[in-house]
N, C-alpha and C positions, 0 to 999 in steps of 0.2 A: 829557164836556161835551156838552150838547144844543145843537143849532143850530136857528135859527128857520125851519125849512122851513114851519111853520104858525104864523105870527106872530099876535099879537093884533091886534084892530081899533083904529083910532084912536077917540078919544072922539066926534068929530064925523064920523060916517060915515053913508052912505046904503044900507048893505047890508041886503037883505031877509033876515030871519031864517029859518033852516031848522028845521023841526020834528022831522024824523026823521033821525037820524045814520046814515050808511052807505048811504042810498038815493040812487040816481041820479035826478035830476029835470031836467026840461027847463025852462030859463030863457032869458030874452031876452038879447040882446047888451048892452042897457043895464044889466041886473042884473049881468052878468059884469064890465062896466067899473066898476060901483060897488064890486064886491068888490076889484078890483085897486087902486082908488084908496083904499079904506078900510083896507087892511092897514097896520099900524104896522111899517115896515121901516127907518125912518130910523136910521142909526148902527150897523147890523148888517152883518156880513160873512159871506161863505160861503167856508169854507176847503176843504171837500171838493168833489170833482167831482160835478156833477149829471148823471147819465147814465141816469136812469130815465124820461125823457120818451120816449114810444114813437113817435119820428119821426127819420129820418136827417137832416132839416133842422132839428131842434129846436135843436142847439147854435149854428148860425149865427144863427138868429132870436133865441135867448136872448142871444147875444153882442151883437147889435144893440140889443136892448132894454136890456141892462145898460150898454152903452157910452153911450147917449144919455140915459139916465135917471139923474140924479145921486142919486136917492133909492133906486135899486135896491140891494139888499144885495150884489150882486156887481159893482157899478159900479167900485170901486177896483181890484179884481182884474182885471177885464176891461180897464179903462183901462191898467193897467200892462202887460198882455199885448199889447194893441194898440200901445202906444208901443214896447214891446220889439221886436215884429216889424218895425215900420216902421224902427226904428233899425238892425236887422240888415240890412234891405234897403239902407238908405242906406250902411252901412259894410261892405258885402259885400267889396269889394276892398281897402278901407282896412285892415280887420282880417283879411283873408283867410278870411272865413267861407265854408265849402264849401256855398253855397246854389245850388240849381237849381230850375227849375219844370218841371212836366209838365202839359200842357193836355189837358182832356177835354171833348168835346162830347157832352152827354147825349142830344142828339137824333140822334146817329149810331149807328144800331143795326146797322151792317154788321160789327161785330166778330165774330170766330170764337171768341173765348175762351169756355170753358164757363161758363155762369152769368152772363156779363157782360151779355148782352142783357136778361135778367130784371132784373138790378140797375139797368141804365140805364132800363128801363121803369118800375121802381119810383120812381126819382129823378124821372122826368118827371111821374108821376101825383101825387107828393107835393110837388113843388117849389113854393115860395112864388109868389104871383102877382106879376107884374112890372108893377104899375100905375105910371104915370108919377110919381105922388106918393110911391110907396114905394121907388123906386130913384133913384140919383144921375144915371144917364144912360140914356136909353131905348135907346141902341145897345148897352149892356152889360147883359145880363140874367143870370139864373141858368143859362141854357142852357150857357154856356161856363165851365168851372171850371179855374182855374190852381192846381195843387197845389204849395205851396212845400215843398221838401225840404232837409234838412240831412244831408249825407253819404248821400243817397239815401233818407232816412227822412222821411215827411211830418210837418211841424210846423205847417201852416196852409194856408189857401186864400185866393184873392182873393174879395172880396165886392162886389156892386154897391150895397150899402148902407153898408158900413163900410170899404171899400177892402181890408182884410185881416181875416182871422179866424183865430185860433190853433187848433190841435188841442185837443181835450178833454184829451188826455194827451200830454205830451212827455217823460215820464220816460225817462232814459238815451238820449235822442235828440239832445240838444244838449250840446256841450262847448266850452270855451274862450270862452264868452260871459259876461262878468262879471255881467250882469243876469239870468242864469238861475240859479235856486236849486236846481237838480237836478230840479225837477218842473214849475215854471211860470216863464214869463218875467215879469220885474218891470219897474217903471218904470226906464229906463236913466239918467235924469238924474243921480242921485248917483254913478253908476259911470263917467261919462264925464269925460275930461280936457277942458281948454279947447279943444284943437284938434279933438277929436271933437265937442264941443258945437257948435262953429262949423260943422263939416262937416254934421252932422245938421240944424242949423237952416237952413242954406242949401238943403239938399235938400228939407226940409219946406216951406220958403217957395216953392220952385219947384213943389212938389206943390200947395200951396194956390192959387197963381196959376193953375195949370192948371184949377182948378174954376171959374174966373170965367165960362167959357162954358157951364157946365152950367145946366139949367133952374133957375129960382129957386124952390126948394121948401124946406120946413122942414127936411128931412133934409140938404139941401146946407148950409143955414145952421148946423145942428148940427155937421156935419163941419168946416166952416171954423172954427167956434168952438173945437172941440177942437184943430185944427191950430194955431190962433193961440195958444191957451193953452200948447200943447206948445212952440212956438217961444219963447214968453215965458219958460218955465221953463228954456230953454237960453240964457238971457241975451240974447235978442232980437238976436243977431248974425246977420243974414240976408244976409251977403255971398254973392253967387252963386258956388257952387263950380265946380270943373272936374269934369265927369262922365267916367266911364270909358266907353270905346268898347264894351266888352263888356256886352251887355244880358242880361236874364234871360229874354227871349222873351215878355214881356208886351206883346202887340200890340193888345189891345182899347183903344178910345179912352180909356176911363176910367183904365186902368192904365198907359198909356204913360209918364206922369210918374214912375212907380215902376220903370220898366224898367232905367234906367241908374244904378248906384250912383255915389257920389262917387269920383273917381279918387284913388288913394293919394297922399299928400303925402310928399315926401322929407324926413321929419323926422329930426333927428339922434338916434341911439341914445343912451340914457342909460347903457348898460352896456358901452360900448366900453372895452376894457382900454387904459389910458394907458401906453405904454412909456416907458422911460428916455429922457432927452433925446438921448443919442447913439445911439439905436437907431431904425432905419427898417425894420421888418419888412415883408415883402411881403404878408402877410395880416393882416387885422384880426380880433381875437377879441372876441366878445360873451360876457361872463361872465353866465350866467343862474342866478339863484337867487331863489326866492320870498320870501326874507327880506330882500332888498335894500330894499324899500319900508318895511318896519317898521324896519330899521336906520337908514334916512335920515329916518324920521318923516313920510313922505308917503304919499298914497293910491297903491295899485298902478297905477291908470290913469295916473298922472303919470310913471311910469317906463317910458320907451319902450324896447322891445326892438329892433324893426326896422321902420322905416316906421310903419305904423299899428298894428302889434302892440305891446302893452304887457304889463307883468307881469299886469295884470288879465285880459287876453285869453289869457294862457297859464298862469294860476295853477293850473289843475286838472291840468296835465301831471304824470304820475308822476315821482317823483324818480329812477326807474330809466331813464328815457329823456329825450331832449332834445325840445323843441318842434320841430314840423316847420315850418320856415320856408323860403320861397323866397329863398335868399341867393345873392349873386353868388359866383363861384369864389374871390374874394380875401377873403371874409368867412366865418368859421366860428364856430359856437356851442360854448361849453364850459360844463360844470357844475363846481362846485368840486371834486368828486371826480376830475375828469379831470386835475387838476394834481398829485394826491398818488400816491405809490407805495402799493401794497396793504399792504406790510409796512415796518416801520422796522428797519433794520439798524444795529447799533452795534458798534464795535470796543472790545475790552477795554482799559481804561486811559485816563487823561486825555491830551488833546492827541496823539492818535494821528496826526494830521496836523500838519505843522510850522506853528507859529503865524506864523513870519516870512513864509511864502509862501502860506498858505491863509487864507480868510476864514471865520471862525466866526460862526454865528448867535447871536442873543441867547439866553442861557440854555443854550446847548449844552454849556458847559463844567461844568455843575453837575448832570449826570444820573447816576443810579445804576440798575443793573439787576442783580438777583440779588446784592445787597449789595456790588457792586464798581463803581468808576468806569468810565464808558463814554464813548466819543466817537461821535456819530451821523454816519452818512451822511445828507445832507440828502434827505429822502424826497419829492423832487419830480421831475416829468418834465422832460426836456431842452427841451421846448417853451418853458418860461419863459425859457430862456437867449437865445431869439431876441428877447424883448421887454424884458429887463432887463439893464442893466449889472451885472456880478457884484457889485460893491461895493454898488450900490443894492439888489440883491436880497438880499444878506446882511443888510442893515440892516432889511429888511422881514420877516424870518423870526424867529419866537420859539418857543422850547421852554419848556414849563411842566410842572413836576412838583411837586405840592404837598408831597410828602414822599417819601423813598426808597422805592422799590417800588410807588409809585402809578402809574397809567397816565400816559403822556406825551402831552401835547397839543401839536400843532405847528400854528402859525397863520402865515398869510401875509397881509400887509397891502399893499393896492395901491390905486391910484386908478382909478375909472371915469369916463367922460366926464361923467356927472352930468346935472343938469337945467338947462335954459336956459344951456347951455355953461359951466356952473360945475362943474368936476370935484368928485367926492366920493369919500371914502375908504370902502373896504369890506374887511372881514377875513373870510377863510375859514379853517376849522379842521378838523382831523382828530384824533381821539383814538385813540391806539394802546394797546390793552389788552395785557396780558402775552402773550396768545396770538399777537399780531400783531407781536411784537418778537423779532428773531433776533440772536444774537451771533456775532461772528467774532473769533478770538483775536488776529490781528495784521493790520496793513495791509500791502499790498505795497510794494515800493520803486518810486517813481515820480519821474521827473525830466524836466526840459525843458532843451534847449540850443538857442540861447544864452539867457542870462538878461536880455536886453534887447529893446527894440523900436525899429524905425525904420519910417517909412512905406513903404519900398520893400523891406524884407527879407522874403523869401518862402520861407524854408527853416527851419522850426523842427522839431526832432526830439524826440519824446517817448519816453522810455525807461521800460518797465514790466517788472518781474520779480517773480515770487512768492518768489524766493529759496528755493524748495523748500518753502514753507509753504502750508497750507490757508488761502486768503484769497480776496478778490474780484478780479474782472477790471475794468480800467478803461482807457478810451481817450479821446483828446481830443474835445471837442465841436467840431463843424464848423458854421460859419455857412452860410447859404443860398448855394449855388453853390460853396462851397469844396471843393477836392479833397484827398484824403489818399492817402498811399502807405504802407500798413502792411507790416511783415514779421513775421508771427507765428511763434513757436517753439512748436509743439504736440507733446504727447506722443502715445502710441499711441492714446489714447482721444479725441483731439481737443481736449483741454484746453489752453488757452494758458498756457504757463509763463513766457513772456517775449515782448516785442514792442517793436519800434521803429517809430514812425510819423512820417512827414514830413507837415507841414501847411504851408499858405501863411501862416497867421496864428499869432501866439502864442496858445496855447490859453487861453481864459478859464476853462474848466472842464473837469472830467473826468467822463465818463459811467461809471457803475458798474453792473456786472452780477454776479450771483451764481448760478452754475449755470444760466446762460442766461437768467435773468430780470432785467429792469431794476429796479434797486433805489434809484436816486437819483443825486445829483451831488455833486461836490466843487468848490468855488469857489476860484479861484486869484487871489492878489493880483498882478494884472498889472503888470509894471514900467512906469514912465513911458517915453515915447519919448525917444530920444537926439537932440539937435540937432547938426547938422553945422556945422563951421567952414569947410567947403569947402576944406580943406587937401588936399595931395597927399602920399601916401606913395610914396617911391621904394624899391621892394623888390628885394633881391637874393636869389636862391634857389640855393644850391649843393646840388643833389640828388646826394648821394654814394653810393658803393657800400655803405659801412657805415653812414653817418649823414648827416643832412641839416641844413644850417645856413641860417638866414634872418637877414638884416639889413635895416634900413630907414633911410631918411634923410628928414628934413623940411627943405625949403629948402636952405640951405648949411651946415647943421649937420653934425656928424660922424655917420656911421652908427652905429646902435645895434642890438644883438641883439634879435630879436623873441622874446618869451616868450609862450606860450599860457597865459593865466590861466584859472583854474577858473571857467568861465562856465556851470556846471551849476546850475540852480535845482531844488532838491529839494522835492517836494511831500509825500512821506512816505518813511519808511525802515522796512523790516520789522524784526522782532525779530532776524532772522538776517542783517541787512545786513552785507556785507563789501565794502570798496572794491575788492578784487580782482575781484569780479563785474562792476563797472562798467568796470574796466580791460579785462577780457576781452571784454565784450559791447558796449561803447559808447565811452566817452571817458575820458581821464584825469581823475580827480576832484581833482587838485591842479595847481598851476602847473608847466608843463613848460618848461624852459629849452632854448635852442638851444645845441649841436646835439642832436638826438634820433635814434634808430636808424631807418634806412630799412627798416622792417619793416612788413608789411601782414598783417592777419589777416582771412581770408575767412570770411564768415558761412556757417553750415551750411545755412541756408534761403535761400541766395542766389537771387534772381530775375533781376535785371538787373545793372547796373554802377553802382549809386548809392552814393556814399560815405555811411558811417554806417549805411546800411540793409543793404547787401550785403557790407559789410566795412569795416574802419577801420584807420587808422594804429595800430600796436601800440606804445603808450607803455609802456616797461618799468617795471613797478612794483618788481620784485624779481628780481635775477639768478637766484635759486634757483627761480623760478616759470617761467622761460623754457622749460625743457625739457619742461614739461607743457602748454604752450600748444598749442592745436589749430589746424590749418589756417593755420599761419604761413608766409608767403612772404617770402623774403629774396633778395638778389642781384637786386633789381628792375632796377637800372640796366643790367645786362649780360645778363640772361636772354634767350634766344632763344625761349622758350616763348610762344606767342601769348596765352594767358590771362594771363601775367605782364605783358604790355604793357597789358592792360586794368587790371590792378592798379596799374600805374604811373599810369594816368589817374585812377583812383579815389584813389590816394594824393595826387596833386597837387591834385585837386579839394578834398579835405578840407583839405589844407594851405592852399589859397587861401581856403576858407571861414573857417578859423580866423584867417588873416591879416586878412581883411576884418573879422572881429569885433573884432580888436584895433585896426585902423585906425579903425573907426567910433567905438570908445570913446575914441580919441585925437582925435576931431574931424575925421577925414579923410573925404572924399567921393570920392576918386579914388586908384587905385593904378596906378602904372607899374611893371610887373614885368619884371625882368631875369633871365635865366637863362644858365647856362654849360654847356659840355660838353667832354669831352676830345677832342683831335684824333684820338685812336685810335678814336673812333667810326667805324663804317663809314658809307658814304654813306646807306644805308638808315636806320641808327641816327639820323643827324643829321636827316634829313627827318621821320622818325617823331616824334622828340623835339620838333621845331618844331611839327608838326601837333598833337601832344598838348597842348602849351602853348596853342595857339590855341583848341582845344576847351575846355580847362580855363578859360581866361579868359572865354570866351563864356558858359559854364555858370554861372560864379561871378557874373558881372555880372547875369544873369537872376535868380539866387537872392537876391542881396544888395542889388541896387540901387546898388552901388558900381561906378563906372566902372573897368573894367580894360583897360589897354593893355599888350600884350606887346611889348617892345622886340625887334625882329628885325633882322638875324639874331642868334642867340645868340652870346655871346662865348666864346672859348676859355678853358679853366680856367688855362692857363699864363699868359695875359696878365692876367686879372683877379687872380690870386694876386700877380703882380708889383705891381699897383696897391696892394695892401695893404702890401707891403714898402716902397713909396715913400711911405707915409702916416705921419702923426704918431702913429698908434696903435702902430706898431711902433717908431718912433724919433721922439722929441719934437723932434729937430733936423732931421727930414726936410723936404725942400723940394718933395716931390711928384715927384721924378725921380731918374734914375741918371746923372749927368753922367760920373762916372768909371767907370761900368760896373757891372753886377750880373748874377749868375746866380740866378734864382729857381726853386726846386724845391718843388713842392707834392706831397708824398707822401701819396696817399690809400690806400684799401683795395685798389683794382685797378690804378690808374695813378699814375705819377709824371709830373707835367706841368711841363715845363721851358721857361723863356724866358731869353734872353740879351740884355742891353742894353748900350748904350754911347752916351753923349751923348743919353740919353732916346729913343734909336731902337732898335726891335726888330731884332736881327740873326738871331735863330733862336728857333723854338718847336717843341716836339715833345711827344708824349705816349707814354710807355712803359708797356706792360702788365707792369710790374715795380714792385711797391710793397709796402704793408704786409702783405698776405696772403702774398706770396712770401718776403719777407725775414724776417718775424716769426711770423705765425700758423701757417704751415706747420710751424714747429718744434714748436709745441704739438700740431699735428695728428699728427705722426709720433711724438712722444714725450711724451704728456701726463703720464706718470708722473714726469717729472723735477721736477714741482711738489712732490713729497714732500721735495725737498731744502730747501724753505723751512721754516724752523722755526716760524713763526707767521704768521698772517694779520692778526691784530689783537691787540695787546698787552693790550687790556682784557678779552679773553676768556680763559677757562682753556684749557689745552692740549688737554683732551678735546674741547672745542667746536672748537678749531682743527683737530684731526685730522678731526673729523666733516665740517666744511666742506670741507677739502682733499680728502678722499676723495670727497665728493659731486661736487666740481668735476672731479676726474680721471675719475670714472665717467661723468659727463655728456659730457665731451669724448671719451672713448673710444667711447661709444655712438653718437656722430655720425660716427666715422671709417669711411668707406666709399668705394669708387671711384665710386659713383654721384654724378652732379652734384647731385642733390637733397640727398643726404646731405652733400656738400661745402658746399652753401649753408647747411644747418642747422648744420654745424660752425662755419663762420665767424661765423654769428650768435651762437652760444653762446660762442665764444671772444671776440668783440668785447664781449659783455656781461660776461664774466668780467674782462677787462682793465679795463673801465670801473668795475666794482664793486670789484675787488680790486687793480687795477693799482698804485695808489699804495702800498698796503700792501706789495706785493711789491717795489716799487722801494725802499721804506724798508728792506727786509730784505736787499737785494742786497749792500750793503757787508759784511754779516755772513757771507753764504754764498758770496761770489764767489771766495774762495780755495780752496773745495772743488774737488778735481780733477774730480769728476764733473760739475760745472757749467761748467767752463771751456769745453768745446766749444760750449755755448750762446752765450757771448759771442763766440767766434770766428766762429760761423756768422752771427750778426747782423752782425758786422764785415765778413764776406765780402760780404754782400749790399749793405750801405751803401757800402763802399769800391768795389765794382764799379760801382755806380750813378754815383759821383762820378768814377771813372776814365773812364766814357763821357762825362761832362760835360767832362773834360779833353780828350778827343778832339774834341769839338765846338769847344772854344776853339782847339785846334790847327788845325782845318779853317778856322775863320773868319779866323784870323790869316794863313793861307796863301792864302786865296782871296777875302778881302774887305779893306776898309780898317779892319777891327777891330784895335785896338792890342794888341800882345803884352804885355798887362799883366793880371795876375791880378785879376779884379774881386772885389767882395764876394760871398760865397756866402750866400744866404738859403735856409733850409730850413723849410718849414711843412707844414701838413696834420696829420691825426692821426698819420701816419707819422713826423713829426718827433720824436714821443715815443720812437721806437725808439732814438734817439741816447742817451737817458738809460739805456736798458737796455744798450746797447753799452758805455757808460762805467761800467757796474757800479753805477748809482744816480743819477748826475748828470753831465750834459754841460756844466754851467756852467763858464766859464773860471776861476773861482776854486776849482774842485775839481781836485785833482791828476789824477785819472783823466780828468776831462772835458778838462782842458788837454792831456793826452797824446793823447787821441783826436782832438782838433781838429788837432794837429800832424801826426799820422799821415795823417789824411784829406786835409789840404792837400798833403802830400807826394805822395799818390796823384794829386791833380789836377795838380800840377806835373810829375810824371813823364809823364802822358799829354799835357799841353798843350805841354810843353817850354818853358814860360814861366819867367822868373826870379821868385824869391820877392819878396814885398813885405810890408807891414804889414797888409794886408787879410786878414781871417779868415773863419771860418764863424760865422754867426749863425742861431739858430733862432727860430722864431716865438714871440712872447709870448702869442699867442692861437691855439694850434693848432686847425685846422679852421675858423677864422673867415675865412681869407684870401680865398677865392674870393667868398663872399657879401658880405664887406665891400668887396672891390675892385669888385664889380659896381655899387655905388652910391656909391663914394667920389667926392667932389668935389675939384676943384683939383689933379688928377693931370696931370702934364705929359708922360706917356709917350705916344708916337705909334706906332700900329700899325694897319695896314689889316686884318691878320688873315687867316687862311687862307680864311675863308668869303667875304670880299669879293673876293678875288683869283680865286676859282673854281678854284684849283689843288687837286690832291689833296695830302693830307698827305705830307710828304717826310721821309726818314730818312737819316741818315748811316750807311752800312753798318757801319763799325766794324771790319770784317775784310775781307781780300781774298776775292774770289770769282770764279767763272768762269760766264759765260753766253754761250750761242751760240758756244762755243769761243774766247771772248775773255776774257782775264784783266783784272780790274779791281782797283784799289787800294782800301784800306780806307776812303778818304774819298770814295768814289763815293756819289752821291745815289740812293736807291732810292724808288720809289713802289709803291702797291698794283698798279698796272698792270704795272710792270716785274717784279714778283714772279710775274706770270702765266707768264712765260717761265722755264722751269726753270733754276735756278742750282745750283751745287755749291760746296762749300768743302773745301779740302784742307789748309788750314793756319790755325791760330788764333794768329797772331803776337801780336796785342794781348792776347788772353787770357793767353798765356804771359808777356808783359811785365807785365800786371797782377798775375799770381800772384807773380811775382818781387818786385814792389814790395810786395805784400800780405805775403808771407812775411817780408820784412825788417822789418815794423813790426807790424801788427795780427795777423798770423797766426803769431806765434812760438809760441803755445800749441797751435795746431792747424794746422800748415803744410799747404798744398795741394800735392799731387803728382798730375799728370794721369796718370802711369804707375802710380799705386797701383791695386790691384785692388779692384773693387767686386763683391761677391758678391750674387747675388739669384736668385730662383726662376725668373724669366723669361729672363734673359740669361746665366745661369750665372756664371762668373767672367770679368770683363773689366776692362781698365783704364778709369779714369774718362774719359780722353780719347776712347777708342773709343765709350763709351756716349754721350758728347756728340755725336760725329759721326753716330751712328746716329739720335739724336733729331732733329738738324738735317735729316737726309735726309727724315725723315717729315714735318717741317714744310714743307719746300720742295715735297715731293710734293703736300701738301694745298693749298699756295698755287697750284699750277699747275692745279688742278681747276677748269675753267671753270664748273661747276655751283654752285660755292660762292662766296659773298661773303666776302672776306677783309679783315682789318685787319693790314697788314704790321707787322713789328717789325725793328729793327736786328739784324744778324747777331750783333754782339757781345752784345747783351742776350739774344738767344735762347740763345747759348752760356753766358752767365752764369747764366741761370735753370736750365739743365740741370746746370751745375756745382754750384750751390747745392743742387739736389735730390739730386744724387749724394752730396755731402758730408753732407747731412742723413740720407740712408739709411745712409751709412757710420757715422754717429754712432749710429744706432739699430740698424744692421745688419739692416734689414728691406727687403723689396721691396714697394712699394705697387702 
């Protein structure tokens, strides 16, 4: 296409004709003017640069000519450039244009730059004349040039005739200016929004008014006319703007009105991400995408990015980088790709995440990859979780796949702040081609405890395990400022195979990683908050040697056993999921009834002493799995190992956490916790136990928000057990007291706690280290093989299975038999679990096998222990009747605790009074009591607990009990013991009814005669011991003591005990001499039965 650089002449012209083409001729100025006026240039434009005029001043002069001459073929172009540069100066700070100026004085020849002086001299010689009529201001001439630069590159100069003049070429020098077409500046009016138009119009009006003082010339009038028209095209809004304090350095009189741009206006951004209503993120996100304007159907200059910046002023930024904006620290810019994961990870199979507890996105359940159904991990960054509620977010995500095998498009729909404070919706998308989709065969097992929320609960535990499968890793999302406490279980390569993490809030989502790379999120259906009824739970905790029992009471109602419901919320389960893994690593996945075993399992990756993280209560899933359980700690109540005391604290912390969970779900907001302990605890034991409970309560209150009050001092187990027997739970006719008297015996694993009452007044209480382990479990410990005498464990199973189970039990018990205390603890745990699991089956079989001669010693040994305990009770009654106002009348005998079940074994299956053997055993035991007490018989008998092991916990919170007891703790006295046998101390002989204390035991005592033991044996042999009579003169053979009479063995054992008691470096818990002798007698008879030396 040709351009009219040599246009035709108009019809009515005064041009003198030239006769010879190509010759230079001298003509007058009038003829040259006639040529200029005679050229037909109307309606033509010049699109190419004109750079062939041989003068460095040619372009400014041509710019002036074309600007003021509306008929000039370059007028529209130059006018657009002129307006464009003025608009850039006006909006420099508004739009953050990187404009600067550099001033040159062409008359200053002092420069040392090579060639510069010659160039300046050339400029001087060729500069246009500054006649007053040819310039706007006589004080501002061509001598001073202000070069306008964009990012350090020149794009124009100031002009004394046109104010500004653009560079001939601006290619690749300007960016981010909507009215720059890549080569030339254009008329900015169509590219400005209303705010920008107002700003530029006000700036131009100020500039126009600054020309009022200029000389009245035609060039001034032309300039003012152009400015007036420019302002008019900007909708004539000439409100005075606020100017920026930062100037461009334009100090000449004519240019001072252009020195200060319009100050940025704090305009609301159109692209602020609108968060969910319940979210208050600390930072504001601006979502930048060039397609927003098109999506909303508005010009890009109407979509504000930040302050004066709009999509129009940032539209040329590469999609690979973000616009450079001066944003405050609490505002950040994001591109759509910043929200998506690079790859889409999918799990094989539909609904890989549980529908009941996770939130699926639209279309996510209908995806296929490689011809199989898949479940996607939501391919988004965790940052979105700060801005969106998970349910809201799930509803904004959509998966689309036109047909199986097609690429998967994931879109996210959200609201931006919009225009004129009217939010608008915008959708971002990412297409995942086959190469960007990865499959994982199975999800991990992920769960959260507890499965509820309250405003103040601050201890949520997330359980993660791969179950040995190749899968992804996941951890809870943490809100801003939230802390977490993870316990990872890593393999040798550093891979996390399992992890438990404590967080302060219920996890809204899980963050997913695969081989160290972040791959997306899982959204959790967060439970609704539970509302409190402000009720109080009165909780009683019997932390026993073998098992722990918890009861609670609300108001004046009867106490109820506390059960730990399954409050685990599963998010996913792997293909290899096994409940036993959760048992071993975390919590019971089913409802756990009270009592439960007092077992603690320490974590292999323990860091501190935090329940569930560094260890947990071991809820027994299956007796057969106990022997394989790792890091199991038992005998918590009595262990002297310091680390085991820490385990006690962890055990009780978890217990209180789970109690609080049950209380909250029952509407309670406060827990008043009561605990008990045996009087046989040493002083240190009692103080430590009380301190532990105080720490546990404080910790639990902080974690749960449930008020915890520990009732101190703790109560003795002997007294609280009696409260149970005085309640209607044991006897519906009970009145809450013992007017006619009662002996209450709580036989536990390690202690038998005894209290004696009359007229509802406590006459005696004591705690004996002689209980279930000594009377019953030690028989299994010494001779586990006798279990082979039982024909069947379960009649529904075949005999081969019965034999297998029996052999496994015997093997496991034998494997635990060792002199080491640790092995003893493991044995008792194993034996307790065996009795719980198979005890009733064995009891049911006893009537069948009891007549076998080989099993008769078993019954006799149990009877020996029980009868000896009750004989000592008889001695206590004897003492009370002789030394207090206690009436010589046999009271009712109540026997409870787990050990009360021993009476059924003793009776060959049932101790119930309607059973012949049970009736006979009751008579024999009562006769033993009568012998020791020397009381007359009456119609009161022996009654066993209807709810073994419930006694102490129930009694701790029972209401309406009339029993009166100050208790040993309040009196400040040391526990006292009735000696039960004569003894010598400091060369003084004392009778069997002398009162002993731990302090008295410090002075060495000796025993030369066991008169009451002899009397007991005589009574026992006449009744319960007929099948296996006791003879102290019988020889006991063994490897350590050779052959010695049983009596001699007992005296030797007592001597060692007394020697230990007198050691001032040891803290002791004294025992009655009669009970010490009885324990040694039972040990001796047990060894005699097995004929082994332990």
